[in-house]
PDBQT receptor file of N, H, CA, C and O in Angstrom, charges set to zero:
ATOM      1  N   MET A   1      45.555 103.945 125.843  1.00  0.00    +0.000 N 
ATOM      2  CA  MET A   1      45.589 102.598 125.330  1.00  0.00    +0.000 C 
ATOM      3  C   MET A   1      47.011 102.277 124.875  1.00  0.00    +0.000 C 
ATOM      4  O   MET A   1      47.688 103.112 124.276  1.00  0.00    +0.000 OA
ATOM      5  N   THR A   2      47.443 101.080 125.164  1.00  0.00    +0.000 N 
ATOM      6  H   THR A   2      46.893 100.401 125.651  1.00  0.00    +0.000 HD
ATOM      7  CA  THR A   2      48.810 100.714 124.795  1.00  0.00    +0.000 C 
ATOM      8  C   THR A   2      48.866 100.258 123.343  1.00  0.00    +0.000 C 
ATOM      9  O   THR A   2      47.865  99.781 122.809  1.00  0.00    +0.000 OA
ATOM     10  N   PRO A   3      50.015 100.395 122.698  1.00  0.00    +0.000 N 
ATOM     11  CA  PRO A   3      50.128  99.976 121.299  1.00  0.00    +0.000 C 
ATOM     12  C   PRO A   3      50.084  98.453 121.173  1.00  0.00    +0.000 C 
ATOM     13  O   PRO A   3      50.614  97.733 122.020  1.00  0.00    +0.000 OA
ATOM     14  N   LEU A   4      49.456  97.982 120.122  1.00  0.00    +0.000 N 
ATOM     15  H   LEU A   4      49.026  98.566 119.434  1.00  0.00    +0.000 HD
ATOM     16  CA  LEU A   4      49.321  96.559 119.855  1.00  0.00    +0.000 C 
ATOM     17  C   LEU A   4      50.006  96.205 118.534  1.00  0.00    +0.000 C 
ATOM     18  O   LEU A   4      50.108  97.061 117.654  1.00  0.00    +0.000 OA
ATOM     19  N   PRO A   5      50.475  94.971 118.374  1.00  0.00    +0.000 N 
ATOM     20  CA  PRO A   5      51.079  94.585 117.100  1.00  0.00    +0.000 C 
ATOM     21  C   PRO A   5      50.034  94.541 115.986  1.00  0.00    +0.000 C 
ATOM     22  O   PRO A   5      48.898  94.121 116.206  1.00  0.00    +0.000 OA
ATOM     23  N   LYS A   6      50.432  94.980 114.784  1.00  0.00    +0.000 N 
ATOM     24  H   LYS A   6      51.356  95.321 114.606  1.00  0.00    +0.000 HD
ATOM     25  CA  LYS A   6      49.495  95.011 113.660  1.00  0.00    +0.000 C 
ATOM     26  C   LYS A   6      49.248  93.624 113.086  1.00  0.00    +0.000 C 
ATOM     27  O   LYS A   6      48.147  93.327 112.622  1.00  0.00    +0.000 OA
ATOM     28  N   LYS A   7      50.292  92.758 113.116  1.00  0.00    +0.000 N 
ATOM     29  H   LYS A   7      51.187  92.999 113.492  1.00  0.00    +0.000 HD
ATOM     30  CA  LYS A   7      50.159  91.417 112.547  1.00  0.00    +0.000 C 
ATOM     31  C   LYS A   7      50.650  90.384 113.541  1.00  0.00    +0.000 C 
ATOM     32  O   LYS A   7      51.429  90.695 114.442  1.00  0.00    +0.000 OA
ATOM     33  N   LYS A   8      50.188  89.143 113.373  1.00  0.00    +0.000 N 
ATOM     34  H   LYS A   8      49.555  88.890 112.642  1.00  0.00    +0.000 HD
ATOM     35  CA  LYS A   8      50.624  88.040 114.228  1.00  0.00    +0.000 C 
ATOM     36  C   LYS A   8      52.059  87.664 113.858  1.00  0.00    +0.000 C 
ATOM     37  O   LYS A   8      52.409  87.598 112.680  1.00  0.00    +0.000 OA
ATOM     38  N   THR A   9      52.877  87.419 114.873  1.00  0.00    +0.000 N 
ATOM     39  H   THR A   9      52.592  87.473 115.830  1.00  0.00    +0.000 HD
ATOM     40  CA  THR A   9      54.253  86.968 114.640  1.00  0.00    +0.000 C 
ATOM     41  C   THR A   9      54.234  85.472 114.353  1.00  0.00    +0.000 C 
ATOM     42  O   THR A   9      53.681  84.692 115.129  1.00  0.00    +0.000 OA
ATOM     43  N   SER A  10      54.839  85.075 113.237  1.00  0.00    +0.000 N 
ATOM     44  H   SER A  10      55.288  85.709 112.606  1.00  0.00    +0.000 HD
ATOM     45  CA  SER A  10      54.831  83.667 112.855  1.00  0.00    +0.000 C 
ATOM     46  C   SER A  10      55.746  82.857 113.773  1.00  0.00    +0.000 C 
ATOM     47  O   SER A  10      56.611  83.407 114.455  1.00  0.00    +0.000 OA
ATOM     48  N   HIS A  11      55.535  81.525 113.774  1.00  0.00    +0.000 N 
ATOM     49  H   HIS A  11      54.833  81.078 113.220  1.00  0.00    +0.000 HD
ATOM     50  CA  HIS A  11      56.350  80.646 114.612  1.00  0.00    +0.000 C 
ATOM     51  C   HIS A  11      57.811  80.664 114.164  1.00  0.00    +0.000 C 
ATOM     52  O   HIS A  11      58.712  80.562 114.996  1.00  0.00    +0.000 OA
ATOM     53  N   ALA A  12      58.050  80.791 112.873  1.00  0.00    +0.000 N 
ATOM     54  H   ALA A  12      57.318  80.874 112.197  1.00  0.00    +0.000 HD
ATOM     55  CA  ALA A  12      59.422  80.822 112.358  1.00  0.00    +0.000 C 
ATOM     56  C   ALA A  12      60.166  82.062 112.850  1.00  0.00    +0.000 C 
ATOM     57  O   ALA A  12      61.313  81.977 113.289  1.00  0.00    +0.000 OA
ATOM     58  N   ARG A  13      59.507  83.201 112.773  1.00  0.00    +0.000 N 
ATOM     59  H   ARG A  13      58.575  83.270 112.417  1.00  0.00    +0.000 HD
ATOM     60  CA  ARG A  13      60.142  84.439 113.228  1.00  0.00    +0.000 C 
ATOM     61  C   ARG A  13      60.330  84.422 114.744  1.00  0.00    +0.000 C 
ATOM     62  O   ARG A  13      61.327  84.933 115.255  1.00  0.00    +0.000 OA
ATOM     63  N   GLN A  14      59.391  83.846 115.445  1.00  0.00    +0.000 N 
ATOM     64  H   GLN A  14      58.582  83.431 115.030  1.00  0.00    +0.000 HD
ATOM     65  CA  GLN A  14      59.483  83.708 116.893  1.00  0.00    +0.000 C 
ATOM     66  C   GLN A  14      60.669  82.807 117.252  1.00  0.00    +0.000 C 
ATOM     67  O   GLN A  14      61.393  83.076 118.211  1.00  0.00    +0.000 OA
ATOM     68  N   GLY A  15      60.860  81.734 116.470  1.00  0.00    +0.000 N 
ATOM     69  H   GLY A  15      60.272  81.516 115.691  1.00  0.00    +0.000 HD
ATOM     70  CA  GLY A  15      61.973  80.826 116.698  1.00  0.00    +0.000 C 
ATOM     71  C   GLY A  15      63.315  81.470 116.414  1.00  0.00    +0.000 C 
ATOM     72  O   GLY A  15      64.291  81.201 117.114  1.00  0.00    +0.000 OA
ATOM     73  N   GLU A  16      63.380  82.325 115.388  1.00  0.00    +0.000 N 
ATOM     74  H   GLU A  16      62.587  82.544 114.819  1.00  0.00    +0.000 HD
ATOM     75  CA  GLU A  16      64.630  83.037 115.082  1.00  0.00    +0.000 C 
ATOM     76  C   GLU A  16      65.021  83.945 116.243  1.00  0.00    +0.000 C 
ATOM     77  O   GLU A  16      66.200  84.068 116.578  1.00  0.00    +0.000 OA
ATOM     78  N   ARG A  17      64.044  84.563 116.838  1.00  0.00    +0.000 N 
ATOM     79  H   ARG A  17      63.087  84.463 116.566  1.00  0.00    +0.000 HD
ATOM     80  CA  ARG A  17      64.307  85.474 117.950  1.00  0.00    +0.000 C 
ATOM     81  C   ARG A  17      64.768  84.707 119.187  1.00  0.00    +0.000 C 
ATOM     82  O   ARG A  17      65.574  85.211 119.969  1.00  0.00    +0.000 OA
ATOM     83  N   ARG A  18      64.255  83.487 119.364  1.00  0.00    +0.000 N 
ATOM     84  H   ARG A  18      63.600  83.077 118.729  1.00  0.00    +0.000 HD
ATOM     85  CA  ARG A  18      64.581  82.703 120.548  1.00  0.00    +0.000 C 
ATOM     86  C   ARG A  18      65.664  81.666 120.293  1.00  0.00    +0.000 C 
ATOM     87  O   ARG A  18      65.796  80.727 121.079  1.00  0.00    +0.000 OA
ATOM     88  N   ALA A  19      66.435  81.798 119.237  1.00  0.00    +0.000 N 
ATOM     89  H   ALA A  19      66.328  82.561 118.599  1.00  0.00    +0.000 HD
ATOM     90  CA  ALA A  19      67.426  80.783 118.863  1.00  0.00    +0.000 C 
ATOM     91  C   ALA A  19      68.504  80.612 119.935  1.00  0.00    +0.000 C 
ATOM     92  O   ALA A  19      69.031  79.510 120.093  1.00  0.00    +0.000 OA
ATOM     93  N   HIS A  20      68.839  81.647 120.659  1.00  0.00    +0.000 N 
ATOM     94  H   HIS A  20      68.411  82.542 120.531  1.00  0.00    +0.000 HD
ATOM     95  CA  HIS A  20      69.895  81.557 121.667  1.00  0.00    +0.000 C 
ATOM     96  C   HIS A  20      69.394  80.970 122.988  1.00  0.00    +0.000 C 
ATOM     97  O   HIS A  20      70.191  80.775 123.906  1.00  0.00    +0.000 OA
ATOM     98  N   LEU A  21      68.114  80.688 123.107  1.00  0.00    +0.000 N 
ATOM     99  H   LEU A  21      67.466  80.847 122.362  1.00  0.00    +0.000 HD
ATOM    100  CA  LEU A  21      67.561  80.179 124.359  1.00  0.00    +0.000 C 
ATOM    101  C   LEU A  21      67.557  78.655 124.436  1.00  0.00    +0.000 C 
ATOM    102  O   LEU A  21      67.017  78.087 125.385  1.00  0.00    +0.000 OA
ATOM    103  N   ARG A  22      68.153  77.989 123.446  1.00  0.00    +0.000 N 
ATOM    104  H   ARG A  22      68.591  78.451 122.675  1.00  0.00    +0.000 HD
ATOM    105  CA  ARG A  22      68.140  76.532 123.431  1.00  0.00    +0.000 C 
ATOM    106  C   ARG A  22      68.992  75.970 124.564  1.00  0.00    +0.000 C 
ATOM    107  O   ARG A  22      69.873  76.649 125.091  1.00  0.00    +0.000 OA
ATOM    108  N   ALA A  23      68.720  74.739 124.923  1.00  0.00    +0.000 N 
ATOM    109  H   ALA A  23      68.004  74.187 124.495  1.00  0.00    +0.000 HD
ATOM    110  CA  ALA A  23      69.488  74.066 125.971  1.00  0.00    +0.000 C 
ATOM    111  C   ALA A  23      70.832  73.641 125.391  1.00  0.00    +0.000 C 
ATOM    112  O   ALA A  23      70.884  73.038 124.319  1.00  0.00    +0.000 OA
ATOM    113  N   LYS A  24      71.902  73.949 126.083  1.00  0.00    +0.000 N 
ATOM    114  H   LYS A  24      71.859  74.439 126.953  1.00  0.00    +0.000 HD
ATOM    115  CA  LYS A  24      73.241  73.625 125.604  1.00  0.00    +0.000 C 
ATOM    116  C   LYS A  24      73.775  72.417 126.352  1.00  0.00    +0.000 C 
ATOM    117  O   LYS A  24      73.556  72.266 127.554  1.00  0.00    +0.000 OA
ATOM    118  N   THR A  25      74.478  71.561 125.627  1.00  0.00    +0.000 N 
ATOM    119  H   THR A  25      74.656  71.684 124.651  1.00  0.00    +0.000 HD
ATOM    120  CA  THR A  25      75.097  70.409 126.270  1.00  0.00    +0.000 C 
ATOM    121  C   THR A  25      76.410  70.841 126.898  1.00  0.00    +0.000 C 
ATOM    122  O   THR A  25      77.158  71.621 126.309  1.00  0.00    +0.000 OA
ATOM    123  N   SER A  26      76.689  70.341 128.079  1.00  0.00    +0.000 N 
ATOM    124  H   SER A  26      76.082  69.707 128.558  1.00  0.00    +0.000 HD
ATOM    125  CA  SER A  26      77.923  70.703 128.749  1.00  0.00    +0.000 C 
ATOM    126  C   SER A  26      79.057  69.851 128.206  1.00  0.00    +0.000 C 
ATOM    127  O   SER A  26      78.874  68.669 127.914  1.00  0.00    +0.000 OA
ATOM    128  N   ALA A  27      80.219  70.452 128.075  1.00  0.00    +0.000 N 
ATOM    129  H   ALA A  27      80.368  71.412 128.312  1.00  0.00    +0.000 HD
ATOM    130  CA  ALA A  27      81.387  69.746 127.560  1.00  0.00    +0.000 C 
ATOM    131  C   ALA A  27      81.923  68.804 128.634  1.00  0.00    +0.000 C 
ATOM    132  O   ALA A  27      81.965  69.153 129.814  1.00  0.00    +0.000 OA
ATOM    133  N   VAL A  28      82.328  67.615 128.217  1.00  0.00    +0.000 N 
ATOM    134  H   VAL A  28      82.293  67.332 127.258  1.00  0.00    +0.000 HD
ATOM    135  CA  VAL A  28      82.870  66.625 129.135  1.00  0.00    +0.000 C 
ATOM    136  C   VAL A  28      84.123  66.035 128.506  1.00  0.00    +0.000 C 
ATOM    137  O   VAL A  28      84.115  65.662 127.333  1.00  0.00    +0.000 OA
ATOM    138  N   VAL A  29      85.202  65.947 129.283  1.00  0.00    +0.000 N 
ATOM    139  H   VAL A  29      85.208  66.250 130.236  1.00  0.00    +0.000 HD
ATOM    140  CA  VAL A  29      86.441  65.316 128.841  1.00  0.00    +0.000 C 
ATOM    141  C   VAL A  29      86.798  64.221 129.835  1.00  0.00    +0.000 C 
ATOM    142  O   VAL A  29      86.256  64.175 130.939  1.00  0.00    +0.000 OA
ATOM    143  N   SER A  30      87.700  63.350 129.446  1.00  0.00    +0.000 N 
ATOM    144  H   SER A  30      88.140  63.387 128.548  1.00  0.00    +0.000 HD
ATOM    145  CA  SER A  30      88.112  62.291 130.369  1.00  0.00    +0.000 C 
ATOM    146  C   SER A  30      89.357  62.741 131.133  1.00  0.00    +0.000 C 
ATOM    147  O   SER A  30      90.234  63.404 130.580  1.00  0.00    +0.000 OA
ATOM    148  N   CYS A  31      89.417  62.376 132.396  1.00  0.00    +0.000 N 
ATOM    149  H   CYS A  31      88.704  61.837 132.845  1.00  0.00    +0.000 HD
ATOM    150  CA  CYS A  31      90.543  62.714 133.253  1.00  0.00    +0.000 C 
ATOM    151  C   CYS A  31      91.763  61.902 132.808  1.00  0.00    +0.000 C 
ATOM    152  O   CYS A  31      91.633  60.697 132.590  1.00  0.00    +0.000 OA
ATOM    153  N   PRO A  32      92.937  62.514 132.666  1.00  0.00    +0.000 N 
ATOM    154  CA  PRO A  32      94.120  61.751 132.246  1.00  0.00    +0.000 C 
ATOM    155  C   PRO A  32      94.619  60.759 133.303  1.00  0.00    +0.000 C 
ATOM    156  O   PRO A  32      95.291  59.787 132.956  1.00  0.00    +0.000 OA
ATOM    157  N   GLN A  33      94.304  60.986 134.590  1.00  0.00    +0.000 N 
ATOM    158  H   GLN A  33      93.759  61.776 134.872  1.00  0.00    +0.000 HD
ATOM    159  CA  GLN A  33      94.767  60.074 135.644  1.00  0.00    +0.000 C 
ATOM    160  C   GLN A  33      93.845  58.861 135.781  1.00  0.00    +0.000 C 
ATOM    161  O   GLN A  33      94.307  57.721 135.752  1.00  0.00    +0.000 OA
ATOM    162  N   CYS A  34      92.537  59.110 135.932  1.00  0.00    +0.000 N 
ATOM    163  H   CYS A  34      92.162  60.037 135.956  1.00  0.00    +0.000 HD
ATOM    164  CA  CYS A  34      91.615  58.019 136.243  1.00  0.00    +0.000 C 
ATOM    165  C   CYS A  34      90.653  57.690 135.097  1.00  0.00    +0.000 C 
ATOM    166  O   CYS A  34      89.855  56.760 135.212  1.00  0.00    +0.000 OA
ATOM    167  N   THR A  35      90.720  58.427 134.013  1.00  0.00    +0.000 N 
ATOM    168  H   THR A  35      91.368  59.182 133.919  1.00  0.00    +0.000 HD
ATOM    169  CA  THR A  35      89.885  58.264 132.803  1.00  0.00    +0.000 C 
ATOM    170  C   THR A  35      88.382  58.355 133.081  1.00  0.00    +0.000 C 
ATOM    171  O   THR A  35      87.585  57.836 132.299  1.00  0.00    +0.000 OA
ATOM    172  N   GLN A  36      87.985  58.994 134.163  1.00  0.00    +0.000 N 
ATOM    173  H   GLN A  36      88.632  59.416 134.798  1.00  0.00    +0.000 HD
ATOM    174  CA  GLN A  36      86.573  59.231 134.448  1.00  0.00    +0.000 C 
ATOM    175  C   GLN A  36      86.160  60.556 133.793  1.00  0.00    +0.000 C 
ATOM    176  O   GLN A  36      87.006  61.435 133.629  1.00  0.00    +0.000 OA
ATOM    177  N   PRO A  37      84.900  60.724 133.418  1.00  0.00    +0.000 N 
ATOM    178  CA  PRO A  37      84.466  61.984 132.812  1.00  0.00    +0.000 C 
ATOM    179  C   PRO A  37      84.490  63.129 133.819  1.00  0.00    +0.000 C 
ATOM    180  O   PRO A  37      84.136  62.960 134.985  1.00  0.00    +0.000 OA
ATOM    181  N   LYS A  38      84.917  64.307 133.338  1.00  0.00    +0.000 N 
ATOM    182  H   LYS A  38      85.205  64.444 132.390  1.00  0.00    +0.000 HD
ATOM    183  CA  LYS A  38      84.958  65.498 134.182  1.00  0.00    +0.000 C 
ATOM    184  C   LYS A  38      84.742  66.730 133.321  1.00  0.00    +0.000 C 
ATOM    185  O   LYS A  38      84.862  66.666 132.098  1.00  0.00    +0.000 OA
ATOM    186  N   VAL A  39      84.427  67.845 133.950  1.00  0.00    +0.000 N 
ATOM    187  H   VAL A  39      84.330  67.897 134.944  1.00  0.00    +0.000 HD
ATOM    188  CA  VAL A  39      84.249  69.111 133.257  1.00  0.00    +0.000 C 
ATOM    189  C   VAL A  39      85.632  69.683 132.951  1.00  0.00    +0.000 C 
ATOM    190  O   VAL A  39      86.498  69.656 133.826  1.00  0.00    +0.000 OA
ATOM    191  N   PRO A  40      85.874  70.201 131.739  1.00  0.00    +0.000 N 
ATOM    192  CA  PRO A  40      87.205  70.733 131.437  1.00  0.00    +0.000 C 
ATOM    193  C   PRO A  40      87.559  71.933 132.321  1.00  0.00    +0.000 C 
ATOM    194  O   PRO A  40      86.690  72.720 132.698  1.00  0.00    +0.000 OA
ATOM    195  N   HIS A  41      88.831  72.055 132.639  1.00  0.00    +0.000 N 
ATOM    196  H   HIS A  41      89.537  71.417 132.333  1.00  0.00    +0.000 HD
ATOM    197  CA  HIS A  41      89.399  73.140 133.458  1.00  0.00    +0.000 C 
ATOM    198  C   HIS A  41      88.855  73.133 134.878  1.00  0.00    +0.000 C 
ATOM    199  O   HIS A  41      88.761  74.187 135.507  1.00  0.00    +0.000 OA
ATOM    200  N   HIS A  42      88.496  71.961 135.393  1.00  0.00    +0.000 N 
ATOM    201  H   HIS A  42      88.572  71.104 134.882  1.00  0.00    +0.000 HD
ATOM    202  CA  HIS A  42      88.047  71.797 136.768  1.00  0.00    +0.000 C 
ATOM    203  C   HIS A  42      88.772  70.606 137.390  1.00  0.00    +0.000 C 
ATOM    204  O   HIS A  42      89.293  69.745 136.682  1.00  0.00    +0.000 OA
ATOM    205  N   VAL A  43      88.798  70.570 138.701  1.00  0.00    +0.000 N 
ATOM    206  H   VAL A  43      88.375  71.271 139.276  1.00  0.00    +0.000 HD
ATOM    207  CA  VAL A  43      89.394  69.453 139.421  1.00  0.00    +0.000 C 
ATOM    208  C   VAL A  43      88.527  68.219 139.191  1.00  0.00    +0.000 C 
ATOM    209  O   VAL A  43      87.299  68.305 139.190  1.00  0.00    +0.000 OA
ATOM    210  N   CYS A  44      89.169  67.081 138.999  1.00  0.00    +0.000 N 
ATOM    211  H   CYS A  44      90.166  67.012 139.000  1.00  0.00    +0.000 HD
ATOM    212  CA  CYS A  44      88.444  65.832 138.803  1.00  0.00    +0.000 C 
ATOM    213  C   CYS A  44      87.752  65.452 140.113  1.00  0.00    +0.000 C 
ATOM    214  O   CYS A  44      88.414  65.366 141.147  1.00  0.00    +0.000 OA
ATOM    215  N   PRO A  45      86.443  65.224 140.094  1.00  0.00    +0.000 N 
ATOM    216  CA  PRO A  45      85.752  64.878 141.336  1.00  0.00    +0.000 C 
ATOM    217  C   PRO A  45      86.058  63.465 141.811  1.00  0.00    +0.000 C 
ATOM    218  O   PRO A  45      85.815  63.147 142.975  1.00  0.00    +0.000 OA
ATOM    219  N   THR A  46      86.581  62.616 140.945  1.00  0.00    +0.000 N 
ATOM    220  H   THR A  46      86.778  62.875 139.999  1.00  0.00    +0.000 HD
ATOM    221  CA  THR A  46      86.851  61.238 141.316  1.00  0.00    +0.000 C 
ATOM    222  C   THR A  46      88.202  61.089 142.001  1.00  0.00    +0.000 C 
ATOM    223  O   THR A  46      88.293  60.489 143.073  1.00  0.00    +0.000 OA
ATOM    224  N   CYS A  47      89.262  61.637 141.381  1.00  0.00    +0.000 N 
ATOM    225  H   CYS A  47      89.188  62.123 140.511  1.00  0.00    +0.000 HD
ATOM    226  CA  CYS A  47      90.604  61.441 141.949  1.00  0.00    +0.000 C 
ATOM    227  C   CYS A  47      91.199  62.708 142.567  1.00  0.00    +0.000 C 
ATOM    228  O   CYS A  47      92.206  62.619 143.269  1.00  0.00    +0.000 OA
ATOM    229  N   GLY A  48      90.607  63.889 142.328  1.00  0.00    +0.000 N 
ATOM    230  H   GLY A  48      89.789  63.962 141.757  1.00  0.00    +0.000 HD
ATOM    231  CA  GLY A  48      91.072  65.124 142.962  1.00  0.00    +0.000 C 
ATOM    232  C   GLY A  48      92.310  65.724 142.333  1.00  0.00    +0.000 C 
ATOM    233  O   GLY A  48      93.011  66.492 142.992  1.00  0.00    +0.000 OA
ATOM    234  N   THR A  49      92.610  65.401 141.072  1.00  0.00    +0.000 N 
ATOM    235  H   THR A  49      92.040  64.777 140.537  1.00  0.00    +0.000 HD
ATOM    236  CA  THR A  49      93.798  65.953 140.417  1.00  0.00    +0.000 C 
ATOM    237  C   THR A  49      93.407  67.021 139.421  1.00  0.00    +0.000 C 
ATOM    238  O   THR A  49      92.291  67.039 138.901  1.00  0.00    +0.000 OA
ATOM    239  N   TYR A  50      94.353  67.911 139.169  1.00  0.00    +0.000 N 
ATOM    240  H   TYR A  50      95.259  67.896 139.592  1.00  0.00    +0.000 HD
ATOM    241  CA  TYR A  50      94.203  68.935 138.137  1.00  0.00    +0.000 C 
ATOM    242  C   TYR A  50      95.580  69.222 137.576  1.00  0.00    +0.000 C 
ATOM    243  O   TYR A  50      96.519  69.483 138.328  1.00  0.00    +0.000 OA
ATOM    244  N   ASP A  51      95.707  69.177 136.271  1.00  0.00    +0.000 N 
ATOM    245  H   ASP A  51      94.944  68.966 135.659  1.00  0.00    +0.000 HD
ATOM    246  CA  ASP A  51      96.959  69.473 135.568  1.00  0.00    +0.000 C 
ATOM    247  C   ASP A  51      98.091  68.556 136.020  1.00  0.00    +0.000 C 
ATOM    248  O   ASP A  51      99.236  68.993 136.141  1.00  0.00    +0.000 OA
ATOM    249  N   GLY A  52      97.774  67.290 136.268  1.00  0.00    +0.000 N 
ATOM    250  H   GLY A  52      96.844  66.935 136.169  1.00  0.00    +0.000 HD
ATOM    251  CA  GLY A  52      98.792  66.303 136.593  1.00  0.00    +0.000 C 
ATOM    252  C   GLY A  52      99.238  66.276 138.042  1.00  0.00    +0.000 C 
ATOM    253  O   GLY A  52     100.152  65.523 138.378  1.00  0.00    +0.000 OA
ATOM    254  N   ARG A  53      98.627  67.072 138.919  1.00  0.00    +0.000 N 
ATOM    255  H   ARG A  53      97.885  67.684 138.646  1.00  0.00    +0.000 HD
ATOM    256  CA  ARG A  53      99.022  67.048 140.326  1.00  0.00    +0.000 C 
ATOM    257  C   ARG A  53      97.777  66.973 141.200  1.00  0.00    +0.000 C 
ATOM    258  O   ARG A  53      96.693  67.404 140.806  1.00  0.00    +0.000 OA
ATOM    259  N   GLU A  54      97.955  66.417 142.390  1.00  0.00    +0.000 N 
ATOM    260  H   GLU A  54      98.836  66.067 142.710  1.00  0.00    +0.000 HD
ATOM    261  CA  GLU A  54      96.833  66.273 143.304  1.00  0.00    +0.000 C 
ATOM    262  C   GLU A  54      96.550  67.614 143.963  1.00  0.00    +0.000 C 
ATOM    263  O   GLU A  54      97.419  68.196 144.613  1.00  0.00    +0.000 OA
ATOM    264  N   VAL A  55      95.341  68.090 143.790  1.00  0.00    +0.000 N 
ATOM    265  H   VAL A  55      94.636  67.618 143.262  1.00  0.00    +0.000 HD
ATOM    266  CA  VAL A  55      94.965  69.405 144.306  1.00  0.00    +0.000 C 
ATOM    267  C   VAL A  55      94.183  69.269 145.601  1.00  0.00    +0.000 C 
ATOM    268  O   VAL A  55      94.440  69.993 146.563  1.00  0.00    +0.000 OA
ATOM    269  N   ILE A  56      93.230  68.345 145.633  1.00  0.00    +0.000 N 
ATOM    270  H   ILE A  56      93.021  67.757 144.852  1.00  0.00    +0.000 HD
ATOM    271  CA  ILE A  56      92.457  68.126 146.843  1.00  0.00    +0.000 C 
ATOM    272  C   ILE A  56      92.574  66.665 147.244  1.00  0.00    +0.000 C 
ATOM    273  O   ILE A  56      92.676  65.771 146.405  1.00  0.00    +0.000 OA
ATOM    274  N   GLU A  57      92.557  66.457 148.535  1.00  0.00    +0.000 N 
ATOM    275  H   GLU A  57      92.474  67.184 149.216  1.00  0.00    +0.000 HD
ATOM    276  CA  GLU A  57      92.628  65.097 149.053  1.00  0.00    +0.000 C 
ATOM    277  C   GLU A  57      91.204  64.617 149.301  1.00  0.00    +0.000 C 
ATOM    278  O   GLU A  57      90.463  65.215 150.082  1.00  0.00    +0.000 OA
ATOM    279  N   LEU A  58      90.834  63.537 148.631  1.00  0.00    +0.000 N 
ATOM    280  H   LEU A  58      91.436  63.051 147.997  1.00  0.00    +0.000 HD
ATOM    281  CA  LEU A  58      89.482  63.022 148.761  1.00  0.00    +0.000 C 
ATOM    282  C   LEU A  58      89.425  61.952 149.832  1.00  0.00    +0.000 C 
ATOM    283  O   LEU A  58      90.340  61.140 149.970  1.00  0.00    +0.000 OA
ATOM    284  N   LYS A  59      88.346  61.961 150.584  1.00  0.00    +0.000 N 
ATOM    285  H   LYS A  59      87.603  62.621 150.472  1.00  0.00    +0.000 HD
ATOM    286  CA  LYS A  59      88.144  60.932 151.598  1.00  0.00    +0.000 C 
ATOM    287  C   LYS A  59      87.589  59.692 150.914  1.00  0.00    +0.000 C 
ATOM    288  O   LYS A  59      86.679  59.785 150.090  1.00  0.00    +0.000 OA
ATOM    289  N   THR A  60      88.129  58.549 151.252  1.00  0.00    +0.000 N 
ATOM    290  H   THR A  60      88.868  58.473 151.922  1.00  0.00    +0.000 HD
ATOM    291  CA  THR A  60      87.615  57.317 150.674  1.00  0.00    +0.000 C 
ATOM    292  C   THR A  60      86.483  56.808 151.542  1.00  0.00    +0.000 C 
ATOM    293  O   THR A  60      86.533  56.897 152.769  1.00  0.00    +0.000 OA
ATOM    294  N   LYS A  61      85.466  56.275 150.892  1.00  0.00    +0.000 N 
ATOM    295  H   LYS A  61      85.426  56.203 149.895  1.00  0.00    +0.000 HD
ATOM    296  CA  LYS A  61      84.318  55.766 151.629  1.00  0.00    +0.000 C 
ATOM    297  C   LYS A  61      84.664  54.370 152.153  1.00  0.00    +0.000 C 
ATOM    298  O   LYS A  61      85.120  53.504 151.407  1.00  0.00    +0.000 OA
ATOM    299  N   THR A  62      84.441  54.180 153.428  1.00  0.00    +0.000 N 
ATOM    300  H   THR A  62      84.071  54.884 154.034  1.00  0.00    +0.000 HD
ATOM    301  CA  THR A  62      84.681  52.866 154.028  1.00  0.00    +0.000 C 
ATOM    302  C   THR A  62      83.355  52.282 154.488  1.00  0.00    +0.000 C 
ATOM    303  O   THR A  62      82.480  53.000 154.971  1.00  0.00    +0.000 OA
ATOM    304  N   LYS A  63      83.220  50.998 154.337  1.00  0.00    +0.000 N 
ATOM    305  H   LYS A  63      83.930  50.415 153.945  1.00  0.00    +0.000 HD
ATOM    306  CA  LYS A  63      81.992  50.337 154.762  1.00  0.00    +0.000 C 
ATOM    307  C   LYS A  63      82.025  50.091 156.263  1.00  0.00    +0.000 C 
ATOM    308  O   LYS A  63      83.055  49.731 156.832  1.00  0.00    +0.000 OA
ATOM    309  N   LYS A  64      80.878  50.293 156.885  1.00  0.00    +0.000 N 
ATOM    310  H   LYS A  64      80.041  50.586 156.422  1.00  0.00    +0.000 HD
ATOM    311  CA  LYS A  64      80.777  50.047 158.315  1.00  0.00    +0.000 C 
ATOM    312  C   LYS A  64      80.582  48.547 158.540  1.00  0.00    +0.000 C 
ATOM    313  O   LYS A  64      79.753  47.902 157.897  1.00  0.00    +0.000 OA
ATOM    314  N   THR A  65      81.349  48.032 159.447  1.00  0.00    +0.000 N 
ATOM    315  H   THR A  65      82.022  48.556 159.969  1.00  0.00    +0.000 HD
ATOM    316  CA  THR A  65      81.192  46.619 159.809  1.00  0.00    +0.000 C 
ATOM    317  C   THR A  65      80.510  46.557 161.156  1.00  0.00    +0.000 C 
ATOM    318  O   THR A  65      80.998  47.130 162.130  1.00  0.00    +0.000 OA
ATOM    319  N   SER A  66      79.387  45.869 161.221  1.00  0.00    +0.000 N 
ATOM    320  H   SER A  66      78.990  45.404 160.429  1.00  0.00    +0.000 HD
ATOM    321  CA  SER A  66      78.659  45.818 162.482  1.00  0.00    +0.000 C 
ATOM    322  C   SER A  66      78.424  44.397 162.920  1.00  0.00    +0.000 C 
ATOM    323  O   SER A  66      77.822  44.165 163.968  1.00  0.00    +0.000 OA
TER     324      SER A  66
């Protein structure tokens, strides 16, 4: 037979144990070039710059004329 707990674990103690499992909000900063929100230490998805220089060249969306 496997061992069983002698007493019920309270919700407070259960919450203390699971305190690190909470959902964390991601940090967001504004891009210095285009002022759009972006993740810190990543290339801006809107303008493609990082640290004041263009890192990736983004394709601009063009509308189809029919």
